[in-house]
BASE-240242 format. One record per residue (C-alpha): residue number from 1; residue in one letter; x, y, z. Coordinates in nm, 2 decimals. Each point is the difference from the previous one (the first is absolute). Layout:
// residues N
k NUM r A u X v Y w Z;
...
END
This chain:
// residues 236
k 1 r X u -0.03 v -0.03 w 0.02;
k 2 r X u 0.21 v 0.35 w -0.15;
k 3 r X u -0.27 v 0.24 w -0.01;
k 4 r X u 0.06 v 0.35 w 0.00;
k 5 r X u -0.23 v 0.30 w 0.03;
k 6 r X u 0.06 v 0.38 w -0.07;
k 7 r X u -0.22 v 0.28 w 0.15;
k 8 r X u 0.02 v 0.38 w 0.05;
k 9 r X u -0.09 v 0.08 w 0.32;
k 10 r X u -0.14 v 0.36 w 0.05;
k 11 r X u 0.06 v -0.02 w 0.41;
k 12 r X u 0.37 v -0.11 w -0.06;
k 13 r X u 0.09 v 0.16 w -0.33;
k 14 r X u 0.21 v -0.27 w -0.07;
k 15 r X u -0.03 v -0.31 w -0.20;
k 16 r X u -0.09 v -0.30 w 0.20;
k 17 r X u 0.11 v -0.36 w -0.13;
k 18 r X u -0.15 v -0.32 w 0.12;
k 19 r X u 0.18 v -0.30 w -0.03;
k 20 r X u -0.07 v -0.39 w 0.09;
k 21 r X u 0.28 v -0.24 w 0.15;
k 22 r X u 0.27 v 0.27 w -0.09;
k 23 r X u 0.30 v -0.23 w -0.04;
k 24 r X u 0.20 v 0.31 w 0.12;
k 25 r X u -0.13 v 0.04 w 0.37;
k 26 r X u 0.10 v -0.32 w 0.23;
k 27 r X u -0.21 v -0.14 w 0.23;
k 28 r X u 0.20 v 0.15 w 0.29;
k 29 r X u -0.09 v 0.36 w -0.13;
k 30 r X u -0.34 v -0.07 w -0.02;
k 31 r X u 0.03 v -0.08 w 0.36;
k 32 r X u 0.18 v 0.27 w 0.13;
k 33 r X u -0.23 v 0.21 w -0.21;
k 34 r X u -0.33 v -0.12 w 0.13;
k 35 r X u 0.16 v 0.04 w 0.37;
k 36 r X u 0.08 v 0.41 w -0.09;
k 37 r X u -0.35 v 0.02 w -0.13;
k 38 r X u -0.16 v -0.14 w 0.35;
k 39 r X u 0.22 v 0.19 w 0.25;
k 40 r X u -0.23 v 0.29 w 0.07;
k 41 r X u -0.28 v -0.23 w 0.08;
k 42 r X u 0.23 v -0.19 w 0.21;
k 43 r X u 0.10 v 0.31 w 0.21;
k 44 r X u -0.38 v 0.08 w 0.02;
k 45 r X u -0.05 v -0.32 w 0.16;
k 46 r X u -0.10 v -0.25 w -0.28;
k 47 r X u 0.24 v -0.25 w -0.10;
k 48 r X u -0.15 v -0.12 w -0.30;
k 49 r X u 0.10 v -0.40 w -0.09;
k 50 r X u 0.19 v 0.13 w -0.36;
k 51 r X u 0.26 v 0.13 w 0.26;
k 52 r X u 0.10 v -0.38 w 0.06;
k 53 r X u 0.04 v -0.12 w -0.33;
k 54 r X u 0.32 v -0.10 w -0.15;
k 55 r X u 0.13 v -0.14 w -0.31;
k 56 r X u -0.15 v -0.32 w 0.01;
k 57 r X u -0.37 v 0.19 w 0.05;
k 58 r X u 0.13 v 0.18 w -0.38;
k 59 r X u 0.07 v -0.37 w -0.13;
k 60 r X u -0.28 v -0.16 w 0.08;
k 61 r X u -0.22 v 0.32 w -0.11;
k 62 r X u 0.20 v -0.01 w -0.34;
k 63 r X u -0.05 v -0.38 w -0.07;
k 64 r X u -0.43 v 0.05 w 0.01;
k 65 r X u -0.02 v 0.36 w -0.06;
k 66 r X u 0.25 v 0.31 w -0.07;
k 67 r X u 0.17 v 0.29 w 0.12;
k 68 r X u -0.14 v 0.32 w -0.13;
k 69 r X u 0.20 v 0.33 w 0.06;
k 70 r X u -0.05 v 0.34 w -0.09;
k 71 r X u 0.31 v 0.22 w -0.12;
k 72 r X u 0.07 v 0.38 w -0.05;
k 73 r X u 0.29 v 0.03 w -0.19;
k 74 r X u 0.25 v -0.26 w 0.15;
k 75 r X u -0.18 v 0.03 w 0.36;
k 76 r X u -0.24 v -0.22 w 0.12;
k 77 r X u -0.29 v 0.13 w 0.16;
k 78 r X u -0.27 v -0.26 w 0.06;
k 79 r X u -0.05 v -0.37 w -0.04;
k 80 r X u -0.23 v -0.27 w 0.01;
k 81 r X u 0.01 v -0.34 w 0.10;
k 82 r X u -0.25 v -0.23 w -0.16;
k 83 r X u -0.12 v -0.35 w 0.03;
k 84 r X u -0.25 v -0.20 w -0.25;
k 85 r X u -0.21 v -0.27 w 0.22;
k 86 r X u -0.26 v -0.24 w -0.09;
k 87 r X u -0.34 v 0.04 w 0.16;
k 88 r X u -0.37 v -0.09 w -0.08;
k 89 r X u -0.16 v -0.36 w -0.02;
k 90 r X u 0.25 v -0.26 w -0.03;
k 91 r X u 0.28 v 0.31 w -0.06;
k 92 r X u -0.12 v 0.05 w -0.35;
k 93 r X u 0.01 v 0.36 w 0.01;
k 94 r X u 0.32 v 0.25 w 0.04;
k 95 r X u 0.02 v 0.32 w 0.24;
k 96 r X u 0.30 v 0.26 w 0.07;
k 97 r X u 0.13 v 0.04 w 0.34;
k 98 r X u 0.19 v 0.33 w 0.07;
k 99 r X u 0.22 v -0.06 w 0.25;
k 100 r X u 0.18 v 0.28 w 0.04;
k 101 r X u -0.07 v 0.34 w -0.18;
k 102 r X u 0.24 v 0.29 w 0.11;
k 103 r X u 0.14 v 0.34 w -0.06;
k 104 r X u 0.36 v 0.17 w 0.06;
k 105 r X u -0.10 v 0.28 w 0.27;
k 106 r X u 0.14 v 0.26 w -0.19;
k 107 r X u -0.27 v -0.07 w -0.29;
k 108 r X u -0.30 v -0.07 w 0.18;
k 109 r X u -0.29 v 0.22 w -0.05;
k 110 r X u 0.08 v 0.04 w -0.39;
k 111 r X u -0.23 v -0.26 w -0.14;
k 112 r X u 0.27 v -0.30 w -0.05;
k 113 r X u -0.21 v -0.25 w 0.21;
k 114 r X u -0.29 v 0.05 w -0.22;
k 115 r X u 0.18 v -0.03 w -0.33;
k 116 r X u 0.16 v -0.36 w 0.15;
k 117 r X u -0.29 v -0.09 w 0.10;
k 118 r X u -0.20 v 0.04 w -0.32;
k 119 r X u 0.30 v -0.19 w -0.17;
k 120 r X u -0.02 v -0.27 w 0.20;
k 121 r X u -0.37 v -0.03 w -0.04;
k 122 r X u 0.03 v 0.01 w -0.35;
k 123 r X u 0.25 v -0.30 w 0.01;
k 124 r X u -0.27 v -0.21 w 0.26;
k 125 r X u -0.25 v 0.04 w -0.31;
k 126 r X u 0.26 v -0.08 w -0.27;
k 127 r X u -0.02 v -0.31 w 0.22;
k 128 r X u -0.33 v -0.06 w 0.01;
k 129 r X u -0.03 v 0.04 w 0.38;
k 130 r X u -0.36 v 0.01 w 0.15;
k 131 r X u 0.14 v 0.25 w 0.27;
k 132 r X u 0.29 v 0.17 w 0.19;
k 133 r X u 0.07 v -0.02 w 0.37;
k 134 r X u 0.25 v 0.29 w 0.21;
k 135 r X u -0.03 v 0.04 w 0.38;
k 136 r X u 0.13 v 0.24 w 0.23;
k 137 r X u -0.03 v 0.12 w 0.38;
k 138 r X u -0.34 v 0.09 w 0.12;
k 139 r X u 0.11 v 0.32 w 0.13;
k 140 r X u 0.21 v 0.09 w -0.27;
k 141 r X u -0.19 v 0.29 w -0.16;
k 142 r X u 0.16 v 0.11 w -0.24;
k 143 r X u 0.06 v -0.38 w -0.18;
k 144 r X u -0.40 v -0.07 w 0.05;
k 145 r X u -0.05 v 0.29 w -0.18;
k 146 r X u 0.21 v -0.04 w -0.28;
k 147 r X u -0.17 v -0.31 w -0.05;
k 148 r X u -0.33 v 0.09 w -0.02;
k 149 r X u 0.11 v 0.29 w -0.25;
k 150 r X u 0.16 v -0.28 w -0.23;
k 151 r X u -0.32 v -0.22 w 0.04;
k 152 r X u 0.02 v -0.23 w 0.24;
k 153 r X u -0.28 v -0.04 w 0.26;
k 154 r X u 0.03 v -0.17 w 0.38;
k 155 r X u 0.00 v -0.38 w -0.02;
k 156 r X u 0.10 v -0.13 w 0.33;
k 157 r X u 0.16 v 0.07 w 0.32;
k 158 r X u 0.31 v -0.23 w 0.13;
k 159 r X u 0.30 v -0.07 w 0.22;
k 160 r X u 0.31 v -0.13 w -0.04;
k 161 r X u 0.29 v -0.12 w 0.19;
k 162 r X u 0.30 v 0.19 w -0.02;
k 163 r X u -0.20 v 0.34 w -0.03;
k 164 r X u -0.13 v 0.23 w 0.28;
k 165 r X u -0.32 v 0.11 w -0.16;
k 166 r X u -0.34 v -0.10 w -0.17;
k 167 r X u 0.05 v -0.04 w -0.40;
k 168 r X u -0.32 v 0.13 w -0.23;
k 169 r X u -0.01 v -0.20 w -0.31;
k 170 r X u -0.08 v 0.19 w -0.30;
k 171 r X u -0.17 v -0.16 w -0.31;
k 172 r X u -0.06 v 0.13 w -0.38;
k 173 r X u -0.20 v -0.23 w -0.27;
k 174 r X u 0.11 v 0.01 w -0.32;
k 175 r X u -0.42 v -0.06 w -0.12;
k 176 r X u -0.31 v 0.17 w 0.09;
k 177 r X u -0.24 v -0.22 w 0.25;
k 178 r X u -0.26 v 0.22 w 0.19;
k 179 r X u 0.00 v -0.31 w 0.25;
k 180 r X u 0.37 v 0.07 w 0.12;
k 181 r X u -0.08 v 0.39 w 0.07;
k 182 r X u -0.24 v -0.11 w 0.25;
k 183 r X u 0.15 v -0.31 w 0.12;
k 184 r X u 0.36 v 0.16 w 0.07;
k 185 r X u -0.21 v 0.26 w 0.25;
k 186 r X u -0.12 v -0.28 w 0.22;
k 187 r X u 0.33 v -0.22 w -0.03;
k 188 r X u 0.21 v 0.28 w 0.13;
k 189 r X u -0.18 v 0.09 w 0.30;
k 190 r X u -0.04 v -0.36 w 0.08;
k 191 r X u 0.33 v -0.05 w -0.05;
k 192 r X u 0.09 v 0.28 w 0.24;
k 193 r X u -0.18 v -0.12 w 0.28;
k 194 r X u 0.11 v -0.36 w -0.03;
k 195 r X u 0.37 v 0.10 w -0.06;
k 196 r X u 0.01 v 0.24 w 0.32;
k 197 r X u -0.21 v -0.27 w 0.18;
k 198 r X u 0.28 v -0.28 w -0.09;
k 199 r X u 0.34 v 0.15 w -0.05;
k 200 r X u 0.22 v 0.26 w 0.18;
k 201 r X u 0.18 v 0.25 w -0.19;
k 202 r X u 0.32 v -0.24 w -0.01;
k 203 r X u -0.18 v -0.26 w -0.16;
k 204 r X u -0.04 v -0.18 w 0.31;
k 205 r X u -0.36 v -0.17 w 0.08;
k 206 r X u -0.19 v 0.10 w 0.30;
k 207 r X u -0.14 v -0.25 w 0.24;
k 208 r X u -0.34 v -0.01 w -0.28;
k 209 r X u 0.22 v -0.03 w -0.27;
k 210 r X u 0.16 v -0.30 w 0.12;
k 211 r X u -0.33 v -0.16 w 0.09;
k 212 r X u -0.18 v 0.14 w -0.32;
k 213 r X u 0.21 v 0.04 w -0.27;
k 214 r X u 0.30 v -0.18 w 0.01;
k 215 r X u -0.20 v -0.34 w -0.04;
k 216 r X u -0.19 v 0.17 w -0.31;
k 217 r X u 0.37 v 0.11 w -0.16;
k 218 r X u 0.10 v -0.35 w 0.07;
k 219 r X u -0.29 v -0.16 w -0.23;
k 220 r X u 0.03 v 0.30 w -0.27;
k 221 r X u 0.39 v -0.07 w -0.04;
k 222 r X u -0.11 v -0.42 w -0.05;
k 223 r X u -0.24 v 0.08 w -0.21;
k 224 r X u 0.21 v 0.20 w -0.21;
k 225 r X u 0.28 v -0.19 w 0.05;
k 226 r X u -0.22 v -0.30 w -0.18;
k 227 r X u -0.13 v 0.24 w -0.28;
k 228 r X u 0.39 v 0.07 w -0.13;
k 229 r X u 0.08 v -0.39 w 0.02;
k 230 r X u -0.33 v -0.07 w -0.23;
k 231 r X u 0.14 v 0.31 w -0.23;
k 232 r X u 0.30 v -0.10 w -0.04;
k 233 r X u -0.12 v -0.39 w -0.04;
k 234 r X u -0.23 v 0.16 w -0.27;
k 235 r X u 0.29 v 0.17 w -0.18;
k 236 r X u 0.24 v -0.32 w 0.00;
END
């Protein structure tokens, strides 16, 4: 994947180039760049999981997805790490998960993030994805507003180990379905109450979570594993 897109930005006044899996950008550079981008929220008390990525994580993303970087001249000013996943009944469909989407603090507020997000969403459509996911901290107003502006809507609340916050998962459908416009409102409110009841911000389970959610997660994991084996058997 060597797609290149150039666009003129009125906000910046310079040409932005967007590259997919550029060979001149190393894994270690991406790791250092991502951590630099998240230094500001880290100082504000939000330690995003992106702060803990390493080169192995970048390699894993590139094996099934892509690293997309935005440059102005020789400088990398933003990057997205995206992963293509199977979804739907018997994993017959595709979806995109934007695991990391960040901008150099020097270049924030200039419209770069929106341009980069638009680019990766077009990639998702080209891959025939049904929808795209992106997540951020529940108390990160800047990222929440940016995702809403980019056409995502609130889908689910969760809490992961290794973080200090509840996560809000956003979803963007690539098809027009009125059912989901109604369903996602209920689902988000339901998941918000369920997650706060069963989990703490650091991903650990509350007493109710231990009794109720952990057994359900075990059953869900067993079912998904069985379905994956079935799909694999059909392919072979």
